[in-house]
N, C-alpha and C positions, 0 to 999 in steps of 0.2 A: 894569591891565588884563591883565597876564600871569598873576596868580593867579586872575583871574576865568575866564579862558579854559582854564587848567589844571584848575580845578574843574569846569568844564563837560564837558572831555573825560574827567576821571576819573569823573564822574557818569554820562555816556553809556556809558562802557566798563562800568561796574558794572551799568548797566541791561541792556546787551547779554549780559553774562555771566549775569545773572539769568534772562533769557529763554531762553538756551541751556540752563542748568540745568533750568529747567521743562520743556522739550522732552525732555530726557534722561529726567526723572523720569516723563514721560506715556508716552513710547515704549518705554522699557526696564524700569524698575522696576514700573510698574503691571501690564503683562501678566504679569510673574512671579508678582505676588501673586495675580492672578485665576486663574492656573494651579495655584498652591498651593491656593487655596480650592476649585477644581474637584476636585483630587486628593482633598482631605479629604473632600469631600461624597460622592463616589462609593465605593460599597463595594469592598473588595479582590477582585478576580476569580480570582487563581490557586488559592485554597483550593477554590473551586467547581469549576473544571475538574479538580482533583485528585480530589475525591471522586466526580465523575462518572465518571472512568476508572479508578478504584481497585477497585470491586467486580468480582469475577471470578465465573464460574459455579462452583457446587460440583461436586466430582467426580462424585457420584452424583445428578445432576439429574433431576427426574421427566420422563417422556416428553413431557408438555404443554409444559414449557419447551424441550425439544429441537425440538418441531415448530415453535415460534415462531421459534427461531433458524434453522431450515432454511428457513422462508418468507422471512426477511430475511436470508439469507446473502449475504456479500459475494464469495465464491468457493466454487464446487463443487470438491471434491477426492475423488478415487478413488485407491486404492493397490492396485498389483499386486505381491504379494510372490513372488519367484521360488522355486520348489521346490528347485531345485538350481542355485544360481549358480556360473558358471565361465566360462572364456573362450569357450566355444561359445555361452553364453548372450548374452554381450556381442557376439559376432559376428552373432547372429540380430537382436539389438536394433538394431545399426548398420544391418543390412539393411532391417529394418523402418522405421527413421527415414529412410533414403534413399528407400525406396518411397513414403513419405508427404511427400516434399520438405520434410523438417524443416530448419531453419536454426538455427545455434548462436548463442546470445547470449553473447558472451565476457564481458560485463560482469556479467550475473546467473549466468553458468555453468549455463545451462539450455537446452533445445532448445524452438523454438516451431513449431507447425504451423498454417498459415493456415486450413485448412478452409474453410467457407462464407463467413466473415466475418474477413478478415485484419485489421481493425481490432480485433478481440477473438480474438487467437490462443489456441490450446490450448497450454499449458505443460507440457513433459515435464521433470520434475526427479528427483533421487535421492530416494527414500522415506525415506531415513535422514539424520539430521543430519549435515551442515549443509545438506543438500538440493542440494549443487553436482554437476553432471555433468561429466565429462571430456569433451573434443571428441572423440567416437567417430569422426566422419567424417574427422578428420585423424590417427587413429591415436595419440592422446595415450595415454601409458602410465597405468595405473591398476590398482587392486585390482578384482577381479570385482563387479560391481553386484549388490546383492542384492534390489533392488526398485525399482520407478519409482512417482512420483506423478503423476497426471494432474490439471491445475488449469485451470479456466475460470472467468471471471466470468459470472454469469447475465445475460440480456438485460434491458434496462430495460422492454421491453414483450414480453408473452407471444407476440404475433404473430411477433416475430423470433427464434425460438427453433431455427432451422435448425442454429446451431452446437451447440446441445445434443444435437440428434439425432447429429451427427457425433462429438461427444464421448463418447456413450454407446456408439456403434458402435466407436469406437477402443479403448474400455475393455474391451469384450467380445472384441474381436479379440486384444488383448494377452493377456487371461486365457487364451484357447484356445491361442494361440501358445506361451505360456511354462508352460503348465499351472500356473499361479500361483493364489495365494489373493487373491480381490478383496474389499478392505475399503473401507468409506465413511469419511466424514470422522470419524466417532466411533470409528473402527478396529473396526467390527462388520462381519460378513460382509455384503457387498453383495447385494441381492435385486432382483427385478423391481419392487418397491415403490420401492426406492432409485432405479432408473433412470426410472421414472415420475415421481417426485418432481422429478428434475433436468430432465426433459423439460418438466414442467408440463402 
């Protein structure tokens, strides 16, 4: 009797261990195999993204491609290069920024002007790399600023282009105030056509 009961206990234990092993196989090993098959079936995506981001526009691109990029631009850019940069130019720039209620973004090291749409502020940055501005409103020491860039994102809808009007007016005002050279995003002299394209 003892041998028989021992055999039954051992048989039931082995059956129980077999059931546990089957569950482990179904819940752990099978999903891994499915994932491995799914990975093998899908084509690798990184090369596709690399090739899409690799092509850069040639330096001497034709005007047709330039007009396409300007219509789909992510950010408008105008540059005011100061004729005679010195400490007095910096003082005038500081007063101009105060007059426009500009506030300093210490993280990006640029000034922001709310304009008509505070959700899409106009950025005032250094026109020369790395594009960082000293905090002029707090009297941070710096070399004389040689020029500034005005940046703004275009509106999603043409009806909401009030900020573009403010942007163009600020650029014209700066050019007159500093007797500077106004350049567009391609570093070409800005004209009325440039401003009209920005306003839309």
